[in-house]
PDB file of N, CA, C and O in Angstrom:
ATOM      1  N   UNK A   1      28.751   2.077 -23.115  1.00  0.00           N
ATOM      2  CA  UNK A   1      27.362   3.026 -22.289  1.00  0.00           C
ATOM      3  C   UNK A   1      26.327   2.897 -23.527  1.00  0.00           C
ATOM      4  O   UNK A   1      25.117   2.804 -23.319  1.00  0.00           O
ATOM      5  N   UNK A   2      26.851   2.898 -24.759  1.00  0.00           N
ATOM      6  CA  UNK A   2      25.385   2.555 -25.455  1.00  0.00           C
ATOM      7  C   UNK A   2      25.021   0.970 -25.577  1.00  0.00           C
ATOM      8  O   UNK A   2      23.901   0.539 -25.851  1.00  0.00           O
ATOM      9  N   UNK A   3      25.974   0.329 -25.366  1.00  0.00           N
ATOM     10  CA  UNK A   3      25.515  -1.419 -25.078  1.00  0.00           C
ATOM     11  C   UNK A   3      24.736  -1.416 -24.181  1.00  0.00           C
ATOM     12  O   UNK A   3      23.603  -1.861 -24.365  1.00  0.00           O
ATOM     13  N   UNK A   4      25.105  -0.940 -23.027  1.00  0.00           N
ATOM     14  CA  UNK A   4      24.329  -0.979 -21.691  1.00  0.00           C
ATOM     15  C   UNK A   4      22.857  -0.535 -22.122  1.00  0.00           C
ATOM     16  O   UNK A   4      21.930  -1.341 -22.040  1.00  0.00           O
ATOM     17  N   UNK A   5      22.711   0.466 -22.476  1.00  0.00           N
ATOM     18  CA  UNK A   5      21.756   1.265 -22.733  1.00  0.00           C
ATOM     19  C   UNK A   5      20.666   0.395 -23.711  1.00  0.00           C
ATOM     20  O   UNK A   5      19.463   0.310 -23.463  1.00  0.00           O
ATOM     21  N   UNK A   6      21.370  -0.255 -24.915  1.00  0.00           N
ATOM     22  CA  UNK A   6      20.513  -1.014 -25.670  1.00  0.00           C
ATOM     23  C   UNK A   6      20.036  -2.212 -24.876  1.00  0.00           C
ATOM     24  O   UNK A   6      18.935  -2.701 -25.132  1.00  0.00           O
ATOM     25  N   UNK A   7      20.733  -2.660 -24.018  1.00  0.00           N
ATOM     26  CA  UNK A   7      20.388  -4.044 -23.052  1.00  0.00           C
ATOM     27  C   UNK A   7      19.115  -3.468 -21.996  1.00  0.00           C
ATOM     28  O   UNK A   7      18.336  -4.107 -21.289  1.00  0.00           O
ATOM     29  N   UNK A   8      19.269  -1.963 -22.219  1.00  0.00           N
ATOM     30  CA  UNK A   8      18.010  -2.043 -20.893  1.00  0.00           C
ATOM     31  C   UNK A   8      16.584  -1.099 -21.443  1.00  0.00           C
ATOM     32  O   UNK A   8      15.458  -1.122 -20.946  1.00  0.00           O
ATOM     33  N   UNK A   9      16.997  -0.410 -22.451  1.00  0.00           N
ATOM     34  CA  UNK A   9      15.648   0.476 -22.779  1.00  0.00           C
ATOM     35  C   UNK A   9      14.673  -0.102 -23.536  1.00  0.00           C
ATOM     36  O   UNK A   9      13.529   0.304 -23.338  1.00  0.00           O
ATOM     37  N   UNK A  10      14.875  -1.101 -24.498  1.00  0.00           N
ATOM     38  CA  UNK A  10      14.008  -1.717 -24.829  1.00  0.00           C
ATOM     39  C   UNK A  10      12.905  -2.453 -24.103  1.00  0.00           C
ATOM     40  O   UNK A  10      11.694  -2.420 -24.323  1.00  0.00           O
ATOM     41  N   UNK A  11      13.625  -3.164 -23.135  1.00  0.00           N
ATOM     42  CA  UNK A  11      12.812  -3.905 -22.117  1.00  0.00           C
ATOM     43  C   UNK A  11      11.819  -2.939 -21.157  1.00  0.00           C
ATOM     44  O   UNK A  11      10.691  -3.140 -20.706  1.00  0.00           O
ATOM     45  N   UNK A  12      12.671  -1.892 -21.056  1.00  0.00           N
ATOM     46  CA  UNK A  12      11.691  -0.969 -20.032  1.00  0.00           C
ATOM     47  C   UNK A  12      10.540  -0.217 -20.904  1.00  0.00           C
ATOM     48  O   UNK A  12       9.459   0.090 -20.401  1.00  0.00           O
ATOM     49  N   UNK A  13      10.846   0.025 -22.134  1.00  0.00           N
ATOM     50  CA  UNK A  13       9.664   0.539 -23.147  1.00  0.00           C
ATOM     51  C   UNK A  13       8.887  -0.450 -23.413  1.00  0.00           C
ATOM     52  O   UNK A  13       7.801   0.006 -23.774  1.00  0.00           O
ATOM     53  N   UNK A  14       8.895  -1.690 -23.417  1.00  0.00           N
ATOM     54  CA  UNK A  14       7.901  -2.730 -23.669  1.00  0.00           C
ATOM     55  C   UNK A  14       7.219  -2.748 -22.198  1.00  0.00           C
ATOM     56  O   UNK A  14       6.086  -2.273 -22.279  1.00  0.00           O
ATOM     57  N   UNK A  15       7.483  -3.066 -21.145  1.00  0.00           N
ATOM     58  CA  UNK A  15       7.060  -2.660 -20.002  1.00  0.00           C
ATOM     59  C   UNK A  15       6.102  -1.794 -19.489  1.00  0.00           C
ATOM     60  O   UNK A  15       5.003  -2.041 -18.991  1.00  0.00           O
ATOM     61  N   UNK A  16       6.906  -0.325 -19.763  1.00  0.00           N
ATOM     62  CA  UNK A  16       5.973   0.608 -19.787  1.00  0.00           C
ATOM     63  C   UNK A  16       4.668   0.679 -20.828  1.00  0.00           C
ATOM     64  O   UNK A  16       3.497   0.610 -20.453  1.00  0.00           O
ATOM     65  N   UNK A  17       5.135   0.840 -22.298  1.00  0.00           N
ATOM     66  CA  UNK A  17       3.623   0.426 -23.414  1.00  0.00           C
ATOM     67  C   UNK A  17       2.849  -0.595 -22.861  1.00  0.00           C
ATOM     68  O   UNK A  17       1.636  -0.390 -22.826  1.00  0.00           O
ATOM     69  N   UNK A  18       3.328  -1.772 -22.370  1.00  0.00           N
ATOM     70  CA  UNK A  18       2.437  -2.723 -21.758  1.00  0.00           C
ATOM     71  C   UNK A  18       1.495  -2.452 -20.453  1.00  0.00           C
ATOM     72  O   UNK A  18       0.408  -3.008 -20.300  1.00  0.00           O
ATOM     73  N   UNK A  19       2.121  -1.423 -19.440  1.00  0.00           N
ATOM     74  CA  UNK A  19       1.293  -0.973 -18.407  1.00  0.00           C
ATOM     75  C   UNK A  19       0.129  -0.096 -18.772  1.00  0.00           C
ATOM     76  O   UNK A  19      -0.996  -0.105 -18.272  1.00  0.00           O
ATOM     77  N   UNK A  20       0.659   0.756 -19.850  1.00  0.00           N
ATOM     78  CA  UNK A  20      -0.269   2.000 -20.742  1.00  0.00           C
ATOM     79  C   UNK A  20      -1.418   1.281 -21.327  1.00  0.00           C
ATOM     80  O   UNK A  20      -2.544   1.383 -20.840  1.00  0.00           O
ATOM     81  N   UNK A  21      -1.126   0.467 -22.488  1.00  0.00           N
ATOM     82  CA  UNK A  21      -2.215  -0.491 -23.236  1.00  0.00           C
ATOM     83  C   UNK A  21      -2.543  -1.573 -22.729  1.00  0.00           C
ATOM     84  O   UNK A  21      -3.051  -2.336 -23.550  1.00  0.00           O
ATOM     85  N   UNK A  22      -2.443  -2.063 -21.448  1.00  0.00           N
ATOM     86  CA  UNK A  22      -2.525  -3.434 -20.808  1.00  0.00           C
ATOM     87  C   UNK A  22      -2.571  -4.813 -21.533  1.00  0.00           C
ATOM     88  O   UNK A  22      -3.193  -5.791 -21.119  1.00  0.00           O
ATOM     89  N   UNK A  23      -1.743  -4.750 -22.802  1.00  0.00           N
ATOM     90  CA  UNK A  23      -2.009  -5.730 -23.695  1.00  0.00           C
ATOM     91  C   UNK A  23      -0.002  -5.726 -24.138  1.00  0.00           C
ATOM     92  O   UNK A  23       0.653  -4.779 -24.574  1.00  0.00           O
ATOM     93  N   UNK A  24       0.398  -6.921 -23.858  1.00  0.00           N
ATOM     94  CA  UNK A  24       1.882  -6.933 -24.062  1.00  0.00           C
ATOM     95  C   UNK A  24       1.973  -7.152 -25.600  1.00  0.00           C
ATOM     96  O   UNK A  24       3.067  -6.670 -25.894  1.00  0.00           O
ATOM     97  N   UNK A  25       1.364  -7.651 -26.788  1.00  0.00           N
ATOM     98  CA  UNK A  25       1.557  -7.446 -28.020  1.00  0.00           C
ATOM     99  C   UNK A  25       1.731  -6.215 -28.314  1.00  0.00           C
ATOM    100  O   UNK A  25       2.827  -5.865 -28.750  1.00  0.00           O
ATOM    101  N   UNK A  26       0.695  -5.292 -28.140  1.00  0.00           N
ATOM    102  CA  UNK A  26       0.584  -4.014 -28.529  1.00  0.00           C
ATOM    103  C   UNK A  26       2.140  -3.181 -28.016  1.00  0.00           C
ATOM    104  O   UNK A  26       2.789  -2.482 -28.794  1.00  0.00           O
ATOM    105  N   UNK A  27       2.568  -3.457 -26.447  1.00  0.00           N
ATOM    106  CA  UNK A  27       3.595  -3.065 -26.259  1.00  0.00           C
ATOM    107  C   UNK A  27       4.815  -3.028 -26.776  1.00  0.00           C
ATOM    108  O   UNK A  27       5.475  -1.996 -26.902  1.00  0.00           O
ATOM    109  N   UNK A  28       5.233  -4.341 -27.154  1.00  0.00           N
ATOM    110  CA  UNK A  28       6.260  -4.829 -27.883  1.00  0.00           C
ATOM    111  C   UNK A  28       5.972  -4.536 -29.189  1.00  0.00           C
ATOM    112  O   UNK A  28       7.032  -4.651 -29.804  1.00  0.00           O
ATOM    113  N   UNK A  29       4.982  -4.178 -30.023  1.00  0.00           N
ATOM    114  CA  UNK A  29       4.697  -3.527 -31.413  1.00  0.00           C
ATOM    115  C   UNK A  29       4.989  -2.282 -31.582  1.00  0.00           C
ATOM    116  O   UNK A  29       5.416  -1.855 -32.655  1.00  0.00           O
ATOM    117  N   UNK A  30       4.784  -1.521 -30.499  1.00  0.00           N
ATOM    118  CA  UNK A  30       5.178  -0.274 -30.274  1.00  0.00           C
ATOM    119  C   UNK A  30       6.855   0.066 -29.996  1.00  0.00           C
ATOM    120  O   UNK A  30       7.352   1.127 -30.372  1.00  0.00           O
ATOM    121  N   UNK A  31       7.590  -0.934 -29.326  1.00  0.00           N
ATOM    122  CA  UNK A  31       8.750  -0.755 -29.017  1.00  0.00           C
ATOM    123  C   UNK A  31       9.242  -1.171 -30.424  1.00  0.00           C
ATOM    124  O   UNK A  31       9.955  -0.319 -30.954  1.00  0.00           O
ATOM    125  N   UNK A  32       9.015  -2.318 -31.161  1.00  0.00           N
ATOM    126  CA  UNK A  32       9.631  -2.450 -32.560  1.00  0.00           C
ATOM    127  C   UNK A  32       9.554  -1.201 -33.410  1.00  0.00           C
ATOM    128  O   UNK A  32      10.520  -0.996 -34.144  1.00  0.00           O
ATOM    129  N   UNK A  33       8.789  -0.537 -33.421  1.00  0.00           N
ATOM    130  CA  UNK A  33       8.521   0.302 -34.028  1.00  0.00           C
ATOM    131  C   UNK A  33       9.460   1.710 -33.958  1.00  0.00           C
ATOM    132  O   UNK A  33       9.754   2.452 -34.895  1.00  0.00           O
ATOM    133  N   UNK A  34       9.787   1.811 -32.699  1.00  0.00           N
ATOM    134  CA  UNK A  34      10.615   2.778 -32.234  1.00  0.00           C
ATOM    135  C   UNK A  34      11.880   2.505 -32.690  1.00  0.00           C
ATOM    136  O   UNK A  34      12.680   3.201 -33.315  1.00  0.00           O
ATOM    137  N   UNK A  35      11.945   1.176 -32.201  1.00  0.00           N
ATOM    138  CA  UNK A  35      13.521   0.547 -32.667  1.00  0.00           C
ATOM    139  C   UNK A  35      13.818   0.620 -34.065  1.00  0.00           C
ATOM    140  O   UNK A  35      14.952   0.948 -34.413  1.00  0.00           O
ATOM    141  N   UNK A  36      12.833   0.322 -35.006  1.00  0.00           N
ATOM    142  CA  UNK A  36      12.861   0.282 -36.736  1.00  0.00           C
ATOM    143  C   UNK A  36      13.098   2.059 -36.919  1.00  0.00           C
ATOM    144  O   UNK A  36      13.798   2.658 -37.735  1.00  0.00           O
ATOM    145  N   UNK A  37      12.477   2.432 -36.142  1.00  0.00           N
ATOM    146  CA  UNK A  37      12.458   4.184 -36.596  1.00  0.00           C
ATOM    147  C   UNK A  37      14.167   4.720 -36.642  1.00  0.00           C
ATOM    148  O   UNK A  37      14.806   5.278 -37.534  1.00  0.00           O
ATOM    149  N   UNK A  38      14.556   4.261 -35.235  1.00  0.00           N
ATOM    150  CA  UNK A  38      15.784   4.456 -35.112  1.00  0.00           C
ATOM    151  C   UNK A  38      16.913   4.137 -35.814  1.00  0.00           C
ATOM    152  O   UNK A  38      17.932   4.821 -35.905  1.00  0.00           O
ATOM    153  N   UNK A  39      16.680   3.020 -36.332  1.00  0.00           N
ATOM    154  CA  UNK A  39      17.854   2.177 -37.210  1.00  0.00           C
ATOM    155  C   UNK A  39      17.419   2.929 -38.384  1.00  0.00           C
ATOM    156  O   UNK A  39      18.486   2.913 -38.998  1.00  0.00           O
ATOM    157  N   UNK A  40      16.806   3.422 -38.957  1.00  0.00           N
ATOM    158  CA  UNK A  40      16.298   3.770 -40.245  1.00  0.00           C
ATOM    159  C   UNK A  40      17.067   5.399 -40.002  1.00  0.00           C
ATOM    160  O   UNK A  40      17.598   5.965 -40.957  1.00  0.00           O
ATOM    161  N   UNK A  41      17.042   5.863 -38.972  1.00  0.00           N
ATOM    162  CA  UNK A  41      17.544   7.150 -38.947  1.00  0.00           C
ATOM    163  C   UNK A  41      18.671   7.344 -38.635  1.00  0.00           C
ATOM    164  O   UNK A  41      19.211   8.445 -38.530  1.00  0.00           O
ATOM    165  N   UNK A  42      19.273   6.014 -38.406  1.00  0.00           N
ATOM    166  CA  UNK A  42      20.742   5.901 -38.690  1.00  0.00           C
ATOM    167  C   UNK A  42      21.421   5.971 -37.112  1.00  0.00           C
ATOM    168  O   UNK A  42      22.640   6.119 -37.024  1.00  0.00           O
ATOM    169  N   UNK A  43      20.775   5.885 -36.151  1.00  0.00           N
ATOM    170  CA  UNK A  43      21.301   6.207 -34.537  1.00  0.00           C
ATOM    171  C   UNK A  43      21.999   5.015 -34.547  1.00  0.00           C
ATOM    172  O   UNK A  43      23.108   5.122 -34.025  1.00  0.00           O
ATOM    173  N   UNK A  44      21.709   3.854 -34.987  1.00  0.00           N
ATOM    174  CA  UNK A  44      22.114   2.480 -34.477  1.00  0.00           C
ATOM    175  C   UNK A  44      22.701   1.684 -35.541  1.00  0.00           C
ATOM    176  O   UNK A  44      21.991   1.049 -36.321  1.00  0.00           O
ATOM    177  N   UNK A  45      24.103   1.693 -35.609  1.00  0.00           N
ATOM    178  CA  UNK A  45      24.914   1.100 -36.678  1.00  0.00           C
ATOM    179  C   UNK A  45      25.703  -0.076 -36.423  1.00  0.00           C
ATOM    180  O   UNK A  45      26.359  -0.421 -37.406  1.00  0.00           O
ATOM    181  N   UNK A  46      25.831  -0.761 -35.451  1.00  0.00           N
ATOM    182  CA  UNK A  46      26.732  -1.395 -35.022  1.00  0.00           C
ATOM    183  C   UNK A  46      25.480  -2.705 -35.224  1.00  0.00           C
ATOM    184  O   UNK A  46      24.254  -2.607 -35.165  1.00  0.00           O
ATOM    185  N   UNK A  47      26.205  -3.713 -35.437  1.00  0.00           N
ATOM    186  CA  UNK A  47      25.676  -4.914 -35.100  1.00  0.00           C
ATOM    187  C   UNK A  47      25.391  -5.200 -33.753  1.00  0.00           C
ATOM    188  O   UNK A  47      24.201  -5.337 -33.470  1.00  0.00           O
ATOM    189  N   UNK A  48      26.302  -5.329 -32.783  1.00  0.00           N
ATOM    190  CA  UNK A  48      26.164  -5.769 -31.657  1.00  0.00           C
ATOM    191  C   UNK A  48      25.090  -5.552 -31.415  1.00  0.00           C
ATOM    192  O   UNK A  48      24.239  -6.441 -31.375  1.00  0.00           O
ATOM    193  N   UNK A  49      24.809  -4.096 -31.153  1.00  0.00           N
ATOM    194  CA  UNK A  49      23.788  -3.263 -30.503  1.00  0.00           C
ATOM    195  C   UNK A  49      22.533  -3.557 -30.938  1.00  0.00           C
ATOM    196  O   UNK A  49      21.566  -3.562 -30.175  1.00  0.00           O
ATOM    197  N   UNK A  50      22.460  -3.822 -32.189  1.00  0.00           N
ATOM    198  CA  UNK A  50      21.012  -4.689 -32.591  1.00  0.00           C
ATOM    199  C   UNK A  50      20.796  -5.729 -32.087  1.00  0.00           C
ATOM    200  O   UNK A  50      19.609  -5.800 -31.768  1.00  0.00           O
ATOM    201  N   UNK A  51      21.361  -6.615 -31.839  1.00  0.00           N
ATOM    202  CA  UNK A  51      21.820  -8.005 -31.174  1.00  0.00           C
ATOM    203  C   UNK A  51      21.031  -7.565 -29.598  1.00  0.00           C
ATOM    204  O   UNK A  51      20.007  -8.093 -29.166  1.00  0.00           O
ATOM    205  N   UNK A  52      21.645  -6.717 -29.079  1.00  0.00           N
ATOM    206  CA  UNK A  52      21.554  -6.177 -27.815  1.00  0.00           C
ATOM    207  C   UNK A  52      19.753  -5.831 -27.388  1.00  0.00           C
ATOM    208  O   UNK A  52      19.087  -6.250 -26.441  1.00  0.00           O
ATOM    209  N   UNK A  53      19.379  -4.912 -28.523  1.00  0.00           N
ATOM    210  CA  UNK A  53      17.888  -4.576 -28.790  1.00  0.00           C
ATOM    211  C   UNK A  53      16.897  -5.665 -28.749  1.00  0.00           C
ATOM    212  O   UNK A  53      15.926  -5.735 -27.996  1.00  0.00           O
ATOM    213  N   UNK A  54      17.253  -6.479 -29.624  1.00  0.00           N
ATOM    214  CA  UNK A  54      16.412  -7.661 -29.489  1.00  0.00           C
ATOM    215  C   UNK A  54      16.654  -8.391 -28.527  1.00  0.00           C
ATOM    216  O   UNK A  54      15.611  -8.913 -28.133  1.00  0.00           O
ATOM    217  N   UNK A  55      17.813  -8.786 -27.760  1.00  0.00           N
ATOM    218  CA  UNK A  55      17.631  -9.437 -26.659  1.00  0.00           C
ATOM    219  C   UNK A  55      16.801  -9.059 -25.468  1.00  0.00           C
ATOM    220  O   UNK A  55      16.157  -9.730 -24.662  1.00  0.00           O
ATOM    221  N   UNK A  56      17.072  -7.447 -25.646  1.00  0.00           N
ATOM    222  CA  UNK A  56      16.222  -6.936 -24.637  1.00  0.00           C
ATOM    223  C   UNK A  56      14.897  -7.178 -24.723  1.00  0.00           C
ATOM    224  O   UNK A  56      14.134  -7.743 -23.939  1.00  0.00           O
ATOM    225  N   UNK A  57      14.664  -6.517 -26.115  1.00  0.00           N
ATOM    226  CA  UNK A  57      13.211  -6.806 -26.566  1.00  0.00           C
ATOM    227  C   UNK A  57      12.705  -7.991 -26.106  1.00  0.00           C
ATOM    228  O   UNK A  57      11.638  -7.849 -25.509  1.00  0.00           O
ATOM    229  N   UNK A  58      13.212  -9.381 -26.201  1.00  0.00           N
ATOM    230  CA  UNK A  58      12.674 -10.693 -25.902  1.00  0.00           C
ATOM    231  C   UNK A  58      12.332 -10.623 -24.518  1.00  0.00           C
ATOM    232  O   UNK A  58      11.175 -10.765 -24.123  1.00  0.00           O
ATOM    233  N   UNK A  59      13.592 -10.346 -23.554  1.00  0.00           N
ATOM    234  CA  UNK A  59      13.575 -10.423 -22.040  1.00  0.00           C
ATOM    235  C   UNK A  59      12.105  -9.464 -21.548  1.00  0.00           C
ATOM    236  O   UNK A  59      11.446  -9.870 -20.591  1.00  0.00           O
ATOM    237  N   UNK A  60      11.746  -8.359 -22.195  1.00  0.00           N
ATOM    238  CA  UNK A  60      10.808  -7.261 -21.547  1.00  0.00           C
ATOM    239  C   UNK A  60       9.398  -8.040 -22.418  1.00  0.00           C
ATOM    240  O   UNK A  60       8.344  -7.539 -22.025  1.00  0.00           O
ATOM    241  N   UNK A  61       9.218  -8.987 -23.344  1.00  0.00           N
ATOM    242  CA  UNK A  61       8.256  -9.195 -23.855  1.00  0.00           C
ATOM    243  C   UNK A  61       7.943 -10.411 -22.907  1.00  0.00           C
ATOM    244  O   UNK A  61       6.771 -10.783 -22.958  1.00  0.00           O
ATOM    245  N   UNK A  62       8.449 -10.833 -22.382  1.00  0.00           N
ATOM    246  CA  UNK A  62       8.364 -12.252 -21.510  1.00  0.00           C
ATOM    247  C   UNK A  62       8.154 -11.642 -20.116  1.00  0.00           C
ATOM    248  O   UNK A  62       7.362 -12.292 -19.434  1.00  0.00           O
ATOM    249  N   UNK A  63       8.496 -10.919 -19.725  1.00  0.00           N
ATOM    250  CA  UNK A  63       8.275 -10.306 -18.600  1.00  0.00           C
ATOM    251  C   UNK A  63       6.927  -9.410 -18.341  1.00  0.00           C
ATOM    252  O   UNK A  63       6.263  -9.248 -17.317  1.00  0.00           O
ATOM    253  N   UNK A  64       6.790  -8.912 -19.613  1.00  0.00           N
ATOM    254  CA  UNK A  64       5.373  -7.964 -19.750  1.00  0.00           C
ATOM    255  C   UNK A  64       4.268  -9.110 -19.798  1.00  0.00           C
ATOM    256  O   UNK A  64       3.228  -9.032 -19.143  1.00  0.00           O
ATOM    257  N   UNK A  65       4.629 -10.341 -20.754  1.00  0.00           N
ATOM    258  CA  UNK A  65       3.855 -11.178 -20.547  1.00  0.00           C
ATOM    259  C   UNK A  65       3.224 -11.942 -19.384  1.00  0.00           C
ATOM    260  O   UNK A  65       2.106 -12.455 -19.336  1.00  0.00           O
ATOM    261  N   UNK A  66       4.286 -11.901 -18.361  1.00  0.00           N
ATOM    262  CA  UNK A  66       3.733 -12.445 -17.054  1.00  0.00           C
ATOM    263  C   UNK A  66       3.259 -11.711 -16.512  1.00  0.00           C
ATOM    264  O   UNK A  66       2.273 -12.024 -15.844  1.00  0.00           O
ATOM    265  N   UNK A  67       3.716 -10.398 -16.533  1.00  0.00           N
ATOM    266  CA  UNK A  67       2.890  -9.386 -15.572  1.00  0.00           C
ATOM    267  C   UNK A  67       1.482  -9.145 -16.052  1.00  0.00           C
ATOM    268  O   UNK A  67       0.684  -8.567 -15.314  1.00  0.00           O
ATOM    269  N   UNK A  68       1.077  -9.636 -17.467  1.00  0.00           N
ATOM    270  CA  UNK A  68      -0.447  -9.432 -17.835  1.00  0.00           C
ATOM    271  C   UNK A  68      -1.144 -10.726 -17.169  1.00  0.00           C
ATOM    272  O   UNK A  68      -2.246 -10.768 -16.623  1.00  0.00           O
ATOM    273  N   UNK A  69      -0.408 -11.557 -17.318  1.00  0.00           N
ATOM    274  CA  UNK A  69      -1.008 -12.919 -16.612  1.00  0.00           C
ATOM    275  C   UNK A  69      -1.513 -12.631 -15.352  1.00  0.00           C
ATOM    276  O   UNK A  69      -2.708 -12.519 -15.078  1.00  0.00           O
ATOM    277  N   UNK A  70      -0.231 -12.472 -14.315  1.00  0.00           N
ATOM    278  CA  UNK A  70      -0.820 -11.920 -13.150  1.00  0.00           C
ATOM    279  C   UNK A  70      -1.911 -10.740 -12.869  1.00  0.00           C
ATOM    280  O   UNK A  70      -2.641 -10.712 -11.878  1.00  0.00           O
ATOM    281  N   UNK A  71      -1.899 -10.104 -13.555  1.00  0.00           N
ATOM    282  CA  UNK A  71      -2.883  -8.986 -13.760  1.00  0.00           C
ATOM    283  C   UNK A  71      -4.393  -9.333 -13.731  1.00  0.00           C
ATOM    284  O   UNK A  71      -5.299  -8.873 -13.035  1.00  0.00           O
ATOM    285  N   UNK A  72      -4.390 -10.316 -14.728  1.00  0.00           N
ATOM    286  CA  UNK A  72      -5.564 -10.814 -14.864  1.00  0.00           C
ATOM    287  C   UNK A  72      -6.141 -11.685 -14.189  1.00  0.00           C
ATOM    288  O   UNK A  72      -7.277 -11.976 -14.562  1.00  0.00           O
ATOM    289  N   UNK A  73      -5.593 -12.378 -13.015  1.00  0.00           N
ATOM    290  CA  UNK A  73      -5.888 -13.150 -12.152  1.00  0.00           C
ATOM    291  C   UNK A  73      -6.866 -12.580 -10.892  1.00  0.00           C
ATOM    292  O   UNK A  73      -7.198 -13.336  -9.978  1.00  0.00           O
TER     293      UNK A  73
END
């Protein structure tokens, strides 16, 4: 259950923050800050969940980058 959420939630957060700020770098940075805060608090302690978060973050970044490029046209 947590693994599936780790695959979905960071990508959705990047997309959400990108839609609000109209900048995919800021959206990614805000998502990374939230992920680091959750790691520091101890909510994520398994390596495979961290890898899933990073993979989802990359997918969200690539999608939001394409979304911003289409929006600027």
